[in-house]
C-alpha positions as CSV (number, residue, x, y, z in Angstrom):
1,M,-21.0,-27.1,17.9
2,Q,-23.3,-30.1,16.1
3,T,-21.0,-32.7,17.9
4,L,-21.4,-31.1,21.0
5,I,-25.5,-31.6,20.3
6,R,-25.1,-35.5,19.3
7,Y,-23.1,-36.0,22.5
8,R,-25.9,-34.7,24.8
9,N,-28.6,-36.2,22.7
10,T,-27.4,-39.5,22.8
11,S,-26.4,-39.2,26.5
12,W,-30.1,-38.3,27.3
13,L,-31.3,-41.0,25.1
14,H,-29.3,-43.5,27.1
15,L,-31.1,-42.4,30.2
16,I,-34.2,-42.7,28.8
17,I,-33.6,-46.2,27.9
18,L,-32.3,-47.0,32.0
19,A,-35.5,-44.9,33.1
20,I,-38.0,-47.2,31.1
21,S,-35.8,-50.1,32.0
22,L,-35.9,-49.6,35.6
23,S,-40.0,-48.7,35.3
24,W,-40.5,-52.2,33.6
25,I,-38.4,-53.9,36.4
26,T,-40.1,-52.3,38.9
27,T,-43.6,-52.5,38.1
28,P,-45.2,-56.1,38.7
29,V,-46.2,-58.1,36.8
30,Y,-50.0,-58.7,35.8
31,A,-51.4,-60.8,39.1
32,E,-48.4,-59.9,41.0
33,S,-47.9,-57.8,44.1
34,A,-46.3,-55.3,44.4
35,D,-44.4,-56.7,47.5
36,S,-43.1,-59.9,45.5
37,N,-40.9,-57.6,43.5
38,P,-38.0,-56.2,46.0
39,L,-36.6,-53.2,43.6
40,Y,-40.5,-51.9,43.0
41,H,-39.5,-50.0,46.9
42,L,-36.3,-49.3,46.2
43,V,-36.9,-47.2,42.8
44,P,-40.6,-45.9,42.8
45,R,-42.3,-45.3,39.9
46,W,-42.5,-41.6,40.4
47,L,-38.7,-41.4,40.0
48,T,-38.4,-43.2,36.3
49,L,-41.2,-40.6,35.2
50,L,-38.9,-37.7,36.7
51,I,-36.0,-38.9,35.0
52,L,-38.4,-39.2,31.8
53,A,-39.4,-35.5,32.4
54,V,-36.3,-33.9,32.9
55,A,-34.7,-35.6,29.9
56,L,-37.6,-34.7,27.4
57,V,-36.9,-31.0,28.5
58,W,-33.2,-31.2,28.4
59,M,-33.4,-32.5,24.8
60,I,-35.9,-29.9,23.5
61,Q,-34.2,-26.2,24.5
62,P,-31.0,-25.4,23.6
63,A,-27.9,-25.4,25.4
64,H,-26.1,-23.0,27.4
65,G,-24.8,-20.3,24.9
66,E,-26.5,-21.9,22.1
67,S,-29.0,-19.8,20.5
68,P,-32.1,-21.4,18.2
69,A,-31.7,-22.6,14.9
70,P,-32.2,-19.6,12.5
71,D,-35.0,-20.1,10.5
72,G,-34.7,-19.4,6.2
73,H,-34.3,-15.2,6.2
74,E,-31.5,-15.7,9.7
75,Q,-29.8,-18.4,7.4
76,E,-29.2,-16.3,4.3
77,E,-28.4,-13.0,6.8
78,V,-25.7,-15.6,8.2
79,H,-24.9,-16.9,5.2
80,S,-24.4,-13.3,3.5
81,E,-21.6,-12.3,6.3
82,E,-19.5,-15.3,5.2
83,G,-15.7,-14.3,4.4
84,H,-16.2,-11.1,5.5
85,I,-13.8,-9.5,7.2
86,P,-15.3,-6.7,10.2
87,L,-13.7,-3.9,11.3
88,T,-14.1,-0.5,13.5
89,P,-12.6,2.6,11.9
90,E,-9.9,2.2,14.2
91,Q,-8.7,-1.1,13.3
92,I,-8.6,0.6,9.7
93,K,-6.6,3.3,10.8
94,H,-4.4,1.7,12.9
95,A,-3.7,-1.4,9.9
96,G,-2.7,2.1,7.6
97,F,-5.3,0.8,4.8
98,A,-5.8,3.2,1.9
99,I,-9.4,3.1,0.1
100,D,-9.5,3.9,-3.7
101,R,-12.8,3.8,-5.8
102,V,-12.6,1.7,-9.1
103,G,-12.8,3.6,-12.0
104,P,-12.0,4.6,-15.5
105,A,-7.9,5.1,-16.2
106,S,-5.1,5.4,-18.7
107,I,-2.6,2.2,-18.7
108,R,0.2,3.3,-20.3
109,E,3.1,1.3,-22.6
110,T,6.4,1.9,-21.7
111,L,9.7,2.1,-21.9
112,P,12.3,1.0,-19.0
113,L,15.3,3.1,-19.0
114,Y,17.7,4.3,-15.8
115,G,19.3,7.3,-16.2
116,Q,20.9,10.3,-13.6
117,I,19.9,13.8,-12.0
118,V,21.8,16.9,-12.7
119,P,21.6,20.6,-12.4
120,N,19.4,22.5,-14.6
121,A,22.7,23.8,-16.1
122,E,19.9,27.0,-17.6
123,R,19.4,27.8,-13.5
124,E,22.6,27.1,-12.2
125,H,25.2,30.2,-12.0
126,T,28.8,31.1,-10.7
127,V,29.8,33.7,-9.7
128,S,33.5,35.3,-9.6
129,A,34.8,39.0,-8.2
130,R,34.4,42.0,-11.1
131,F,37.9,43.1,-9.8
132,P,40.7,41.4,-8.4
133,G,41.3,42.3,-4.7
134,V,41.5,41.1,-1.5
135,I,38.6,39.1,0.5
136,R,37.2,41.3,2.9
137,K,33.7,39.5,4.9
138,V,32.3,36.2,3.3
139,T,28.4,36.2,4.2
140,K,26.8,33.1,2.9
141,Q,28.0,29.3,3.6
142,V,26.9,26.0,1.2
143,G,23.9,25.6,1.5
144,D,22.0,28.6,2.3
145,S,19.2,30.4,0.6
146,V,19.9,33.4,-1.2
147,K,17.9,36.0,-3.3
148,Q,19.0,37.7,-6.4
149,G,21.3,40.9,-5.4
150,E,21.7,39.5,-1.7
151,T,25.5,40.2,-0.9
152,L,27.7,36.8,-0.8
153,A,30.8,38.6,-0.2
154,T,32.9,42.2,0.3
155,V,35.9,42.3,-1.9
156,E,38.7,45.3,-1.1
157,S,39.9,46.0,-4.9
158,N,43.3,46.3,-5.5
159,E,43.4,49.1,-7.3
160,S,41.2,51.2,-5.7
161,L,41.7,50.2,-2.4
162,K,37.6,50.7,-2.5
163,S,35.7,47.9,-0.8
164,Y,32.6,46.6,-2.8
165,A,29.9,43.9,-3.0
166,V,29.9,40.4,-4.7
167,V,26.0,39.3,-5.2
168,A,23.6,36.7,-6.1
169,S,22.7,36.4,-9.6
170,L,19.7,34.4,-9.1
171,T,17.8,33.4,-5.9
172,G,18.3,29.6,-5.4
173,I,21.5,27.7,-2.8
174,V,25.0,28.4,-2.6
175,A,26.1,24.9,-3.6
176,E,29.6,25.9,-3.8
177,R,32.0,28.2,-1.8
178,N,35.5,29.1,-3.3
179,A,36.0,32.3,-0.9
180,N,37.2,33.0,2.3
181,V,38.8,36.4,4.4
182,G,41.9,37.7,3.5
183,E,42.4,35.3,0.1
184,Q,42.7,37.0,-3.3
185,T,40.2,37.0,-5.7
186,G,41.9,36.3,-9.0
187,D,39.7,35.2,-11.6
188,R,38.4,32.0,-9.7
189,E,34.7,31.5,-9.2
190,M,33.8,32.2,-6.0
191,F,30.5,31.1,-5.3
192,V,28.0,28.1,-7.4
193,I,24.0,29.2,-6.6
194,G,21.6,26.9,-8.3
195,D,18.2,27.0,-8.2
196,Y,16.6,23.3,-8.2
197,S,13.1,23.9,-8.3
198,T,13.9,21.6,-11.9
199,V,16.2,19.2,-12.2
200,W,17.6,17.6,-15.5
201,V,17.4,14.3,-15.6
202,D,19.9,12.1,-18.1
203,V,18.9,8.8,-19.5
204,A,21.2,6.4,-21.4
205,V,18.6,4.8,-24.5
206,F,20.3,2.3,-26.0
207,P,20.9,2.2,-30.1
208,G,17.9,-0.5,-30.1
209,D,15.4,1.7,-28.2
210,L,16.8,5.3,-29.5
211,S,14.0,4.9,-32.8
212,K,11.0,5.0,-29.8
213,V,12.4,8.0,-28.2
214,R,11.3,11.4,-29.0
215,V,11.7,15.0,-27.9
216,G,8.2,15.7,-26.1
217,K,7.3,12.1,-25.0
218,G,6.4,11.8,-21.0
219,V,8.8,10.1,-19.0
220,L,8.0,8.8,-15.6
221,I,10.7,8.4,-12.7
222,A,11.6,6.9,-9.9
223,N,14.0,7.0,-7.1
224,N,15.7,3.5,-6.4
225,D,13.1,2.1,-4.0
226,A,10.5,3.8,-5.4
227,S,9.1,6.0,-2.8
228,V,9.3,9.1,-4.8
229,R,7.9,9.5,-8.1
230,G,7.5,12.1,-10.7
231,E,6.8,13.0,-14.1
232,G,8.7,14.8,-16.7
233,R,9.5,15.8,-20.4
234,I,12.1,14.8,-22.7
235,I,13.4,18.4,-24.1
236,A,16.3,17.3,-26.0
237,I,18.1,14.3,-27.5
238,S,22.0,14.0,-28.0
239,P,23.3,13.7,-31.5
240,T,26.4,11.9,-30.3
241,G,26.8,8.4,-28.6
242,S,28.7,7.8,-25.7
243,R,31.8,5.6,-27.0
244,A,32.4,3.8,-23.5
245,N,28.4,1.9,-23.3
246,Q,27.0,2.5,-26.6
247,T,24.2,4.7,-25.1
248,T,22.4,7.8,-26.5
249,T,21.6,11.0,-23.7
250,A,17.7,11.9,-23.7
251,R,17.4,14.6,-21.3
252,V,14.0,15.5,-19.1
253,L,12.8,18.3,-17.5
254,L,11.7,17.7,-14.2
255,D,9.5,19.6,-11.4
256,N,11.1,19.4,-8.3
257,P,9.4,22.0,-5.8
258,A,10.0,20.3,-2.5
259,R,14.1,19.4,-3.7
260,Q,13.0,15.7,-3.5
261,W,15.5,15.0,-6.4
262,V,18.8,15.3,-5.6
263,P,21.6,16.2,-8.2
264,G,23.8,13.1,-8.8
265,H,21.6,10.8,-7.5
266,F,20.4,7.6,-10.3
267,V,16.9,7.1,-10.8
268,S,15.2,4.3,-12.9
269,A,12.9,6.0,-15.8
270,E,10.2,4.8,-18.2
271,V,9.6,6.9,-21.3
272,V,5.9,6.6,-22.2
273,L,4.9,4.8,-25.6
274,S,1.8,4.7,-25.1
275,E,-1.4,5.4,-23.3
276,T,-4.9,3.0,-23.6
277,A,-8.0,4.6,-21.7
278,V,-9.7,1.4,-19.7
279,P,-13.5,1.9,-18.3
280,I,-12.3,-0.3,-15.2
281,A,-8.9,-0.4,-13.4
282,I,-7.8,-0.3,-9.8
283,R,-3.5,0.3,-8.2
284,E,-1.5,-3.0,-9.0
285,E,-0.4,-2.7,-5.0
286,A,-4.5,-4.0,-4.7
287,V,-3.8,-7.3,-6.0
288,Q,-3.1,-10.3,-4.0
289,I,-3.0,-14.2,-4.9
290,M,-5.0,-16.0,-2.1
291,G,-4.6,-20.0,-3.3
292,D,-5.2,-20.6,-7.2
293,E,-7.3,-17.3,-6.9
294,T,-6.2,-13.3,-7.4
295,V,-8.4,-11.1,-5.5
296,V,-9.1,-7.9,-4.8
297,F,-10.1,-6.6,-1.2
298,V,-13.6,-4.7,-2.0
299,A,-15.0,-2.3,1.1
300,S,-18.8,-2.8,2.1
301,D,-21.2,-2.3,4.9
302,E,-20.8,-5.9,6.4
303,G,-16.4,-5.5,6.0
304,F,-13.8,-6.4,3.6
305,E,-14.5,-8.7,0.9
306,A,-11.8,-11.0,-0.8
307,R,-13.7,-11.1,-4.2
308,P,-11.9,-13.4,-7.5
309,V,-11.1,-10.9,-10.5
310,T,-9.6,-11.6,-13.9
311,L,-6.8,-9.1,-15.1
312,G,-6.0,-7.5,-17.9
313,R,-3.3,-5.0,-19.0
314,S,-0.8,-3.4,-16.3
315,D,1.7,-0.7,-16.6
316,G,3.4,-1.0,-13.0
317,Q,1.4,1.1,-11.5
318,L,-2.4,0.6,-12.5
319,R,-4.1,-2.5,-13.7
320,E,-6.8,-3.2,-16.1
321,V,-10.5,-5.5,-14.7
322,L,-11.7,-7.9,-16.9
323,T,-14.1,-9.1,-14.6
324,G,-15.4,-9.2,-11.0
325,L,-15.7,-5.4,-10.0
326,E,-18.2,-2.7,-10.8
327,A,-17.3,1.2,-11.5
328,G,-17.5,2.8,-8.3
329,E,-17.1,-0.2,-5.6
330,E,-14.5,0.7,-2.9
331,Y,-11.2,-1.4,-2.7
332,V,-8.5,-1.3,-0.6
333,T,-5.1,0.1,-1.8
334,A,-2.2,0.1,0.6
335,N,-1.6,-2.8,3.3
336,S,-3.9,-5.0,1.9
337,F,-1.3,-8.2,3.3
338,I,-3.0,-7.4,6.0
339,L,-6.2,-8.6,5.6
340,K,-4.8,-11.6,3.2
341,S,-3.5,-12.8,6.6
342,E,-6.3,-12.5,8.7
343,L,-8.7,-14.3,6.3
344,G,-5.8,-16.9,5.8
345,K,-5.6,-17.0,9.9
346,E,-9.7,-18.3,10.1
347,D,-9.0,-20.3,7.0
348,A,-6.6,-22.5,9.1
349,E,-9.1,-22.2,12.2
350,H,-12.0,-23.2,10.3
351,G,-9.9,-26.4,9.1
352,H,-9.8,-27.3,12.4
């Protein structure tokens, strides 16, 4: 815009000089008659005055679509909004931003390990026939939910030839079925019923870390892509180690009301060794790197501002903030990289 203004002023300066020149040329010299100068009749004096007037009006008025220069107060307001990204509530929702509030938290020192989800053996029962006989009816399939006392199959006794019901011994899910109509029951396990509202996590602990692990310590559990997280406690440590890999098993009890932890799946585990309270902390996912600065996008009335911060300790989920943020401020957690990309585009455009 400044280039356009300079170009406009220069152009009209040329017109002014031309108008003055024409006025000088066409004006009769002292004691000279107007008839002796032929340009006097071709370029009347009123035309040169008109050109001068138009040029002056054009220079003092703003260009089309250009606002007058802001005064001191307006200049401060414009400057205060610089570096902010204004977004409507609809845009914020569409981008999937999550907003959190800066505040105190506990930073955990953890020991990373690996483990596997296994059934809670105390909540898994096998069901067999009380008396040998022929299976006459099967009412449940693998995956069916059952209640304690509910009929799973009907068996005709070989001795009495009377039929009796084989029932579930606990409320849970049919995990295995080894019974078909017409077969002899024998002494085999007909069903396996599991209550998977809790599961165990068998964590492998290497000899160098065994002294750090104790019964009762908290353990953070995450699946392979960290989309599912949970927290349990160590309930037992095996008295013997594995000959194959020289590890010792620490068993973690984990709540599983939504059945999101599936027995047989591998998981990552972090044993909590200590916790330190810090006055100001944010979620790790909110941290972005822009050039040589570490920034967090802070929400304000003007929009989202990339605020430089100095960070401290981290436990992988929470990060201590030493400078740059105050308790109570709102900041972007999920998808903050979108704001980083948008601010980078604006900087590139201003660079040109």
